[in-house]
SETORMAR-454835 format. One record per atom (N, C-alpha, C, O): x negated, y, z. Coordinates in steps of 0.001 Angstrom, whole numbers, padded with zeros to 6 digits, always signed. Layout:
N
XYZ ...
***
This chain:
71
-100719+106722+076460 -101075+106926+077848 -101995+105795+078273 -101673+104624+078074 -103098+106125+078837 -104089+105152+079263 -103970+104911+080759 -103747+105842+081533 -104121+103665+081155 -104215+103327+082565 -105125+102127+082697 -105350+101409+081723 -105647+101901+083876 -106554+100782+084094 -106267+100123+085434 -105710+100731+086349 -106665+098861+085518 -106428+098065+086709 -107649+097175+086910 -108125+096555+085959 -108155+097106+088122 -109350+096320+088413 -109024+095178+089367 -108256+095348+090314 -109610+094020+089112 -109586+092918+090066 -111042+092589+090388 -111955+093251+089895 -111249+091603+091186 -112607+091198+091564 -113436+090827+090337 -114624+091143+090277 -112819+090159+089355 -113549+089637+088205 -113207+090289+086867 -113884+090024+085874 -112186+091127+086815 -111701+091631+085528 -111340+093109+085589 -111050+093663+086649 -111370+093727+084406 -110868+095088+084232 -109823+095022+083124 -110092+094519+082033 -108644+095530+083411 -107565+095594+082435 -107425+097043+081994 -107247+097936+082822 -107505+097273+080693 -107321+098599+080124 -105991+098583+079365 -105830+097821+078411 -105059+099406+079780 -103732+099451+079173 -103571+100731+078357 -103905+101821+078823 -103062+100593+077153 -102647+101746+076359 -101154+101585+076124 -100719+100594+075537 -100370+102553+076578 -098920+102502+076490 -098448+103359+075323 -098865+104509+075179 -097567+102789+074482 -097089+103488+073295 -095577+103314+073142 -095005+102306+073557 -094948+104322+072537 -093545+104237+072144 -093492+103734+070704 -094357+104072+069896 -092481+102929+070381 -092416+102361+069034 -091973+103366+067968 -092389+103244+066816 -091152+104346+068311 -090682+105381+067387 -090244+104806+066037 -090554+105359+064981 -089519+103690+066092 -088974+103069+064888 -089948+102187+064132 -089571+101600+063117 -091185+102072+064589 -092171+101208+063918 -092115+099807+064515 -091556+099604+065593 -092687+098863+063820 -092664+097473+064291 -093545+097306+065526 -094529+098022+065705 -093177+096356+066365 -093961+096057+067568 -095411+095778+067212 -096324+096329+067828 -095623+094928+066223 -096982+094516+065850 -097839+095719+065452 -098995+095826+065859 -097273+096609+064666 -098005+097796+064207 -098394+098698+065384 -099530+099165+065466 -097461+098933+066276 -097709+099820+067412 -098701+099182+068381 -099591+099866+068887 -098565+097896+068645 -099487+097205+069546 -100907+097241+068985 -101860+097481+069727 -101055+097007+067696 -102384+097070+067063 -102961+098477+067150 -104155+098641+067402 -102134+099488+066945 -102594+100872+067078 -103103+101149+068492 -104122+101816+068671 -102399+100641+069479 -102810+100833+070870 -104164+100185+071126 -105028+100792+071758 -104360+098959+070643 -105634+098267+070838 -106765+098978+070097 -107880+099071+070609 -106486+099472+068906 -107490+100224+068146 -107870+101511+068872 -109033+101915+068858 -106898+102148+069501 -107175+103380+070234 -108096+103116+071418 -108978+103926+071703 -107908+102009+072103 -108785+101645+073217 -110223+101535+072717 -111146+102051+073347 -110410+100858+071579 -111752+100709+071012 -112309+102039+070519 -113449+102388+070824 -111509+102780+069758 -111965+104028+069133 -112406+105064+070167 -113346+105824+069932 -111733+105087+071295 -112053+106077+072321 -113040+105564+073362 -113381+106286+074299 -113500+104333+073210 -114513+103790+074119 -114058+103659+075557 -114856+103816+076481 -112772+103372+075755 -112245+103289+077113 -112908+102190+077946 -112928+102282+079173 -113448+101161+077305 -114094+100063+078041 -115559+100350+078334 -116162+099694+079184 -116130+101316+077645 -117567+101567+077747 -118040+101799+079174 -119086+101288+079574 -117286+102552+079927 -117725+102894+081287 -117756+101696+082227 -118351+101762+083303 -117110+100595+081819 -117084+099405+082663 -118036+098313+082164 -118132+097247+082772 -118731+098576+081071 -119597+097562+080440 -120663+097028+081391 -120981+095839+081346 -121213+097864+082235 -122278+097439+083148 -121746+096692+084364 -122528+096156+085149 -120431+096649+084529 -119847+095995+085708 -119972+094479+085657 -119921+093814+086692 -120137+093925+084449 -120206+092475+084312 -118854+091795+084410 -118773+090567+084379 -117794+092575+084526 -116451+092014+084630 -115884+091720+083249 -116285+092325+082255 -114952+090789+083205 -114242+090475+081970 -113338+091659+081616 -112618+092178+082470 -113385+092081+080345 -112571+093195+079882 -111356+092680+079119 -111488+091876+078196 -110205+093135+079500 -108977+092776+078806 -108295+094061+078359 -107975+094925+079175 -108077+094175+077046 -107404+095336+076475 -105955+094956+076221 -105675+093918+075623 -105038+095796+076676 -103613+095486+076583 -102874+096653+075926 -102871+097773+076437 -102255+096368+074791 -101400+097343+074137 -099958+097067+074527 -099415+096008+074211 -099337+098020+075215 -097967+097854+075704 -097049+098767+074888 -097325+099955+074718 -095959+098195+074390 -095049+098940+073522 -093680+099084+074194 -093094+098116+074678 -093191+100337+074204 -091884+100640+074760 -090941+101076+073650 -091370+101631+072639 -089661+100822+073845 -088627+101199+072880 -088347+102700+072978 -088142+103230+074070 -088342+103367+071850 -087988+104789+071833 -086478+104984+071947 -086005+106113+072082 -085727+103896+071894 -084270+103956+072031 -083818+103719+073467 -082627+103552+073730 -084774+103707+074396 -084436+103550+075804 -084127+102130+076238 -083450+101923+077245 -084615+101151+075492 -084339+099757+075824 -085461+099110+076626 -085509+097886+076754 -086354+099916+077162 -087416+099403+078012 -088611+098909+077226 -088838+099321+076089 -089370+098023+077845 -090578+097508+077228 -090218+096498+076130 -089399+095602+076334 -090856+096665+074955 -090640+095753+073843 -091545+094525+073993 -091132+093400+073712 -092772+094756+074434 -093726+093666+074622 -095135+094189+074748 -095360+095398+074812 -096098+093259+074783 -097499+093637+074891 -098363+092669+074109 -097961+091546+073808 -099553+093130+073792 -100522+092304+073069 -101863+092470+073773 -102273+093587+074091 -102538+091357+074012 -103808+091368+074739 -104929+090970+073799 -104792+090064+072977 -106034+091671+073944 -107232+091354+073157 -108401+091237+074091 -109520+090974+073650 
***
């Protein structure tokens, strides 16, 4: 699931993923790769704002957010 957040100086692009029994690191990297592969930042390139890509991982066992990784 993709979502975005804008501030005066930055654009945050979030990709939210469920871990489905995989390691946090693997799922977070997949989320960041998906942001790049789908060009989610492209539409903001001309804004001149700092781009922050955030892969957020949730537990498939209902334990909430596992963590996040920023690139």
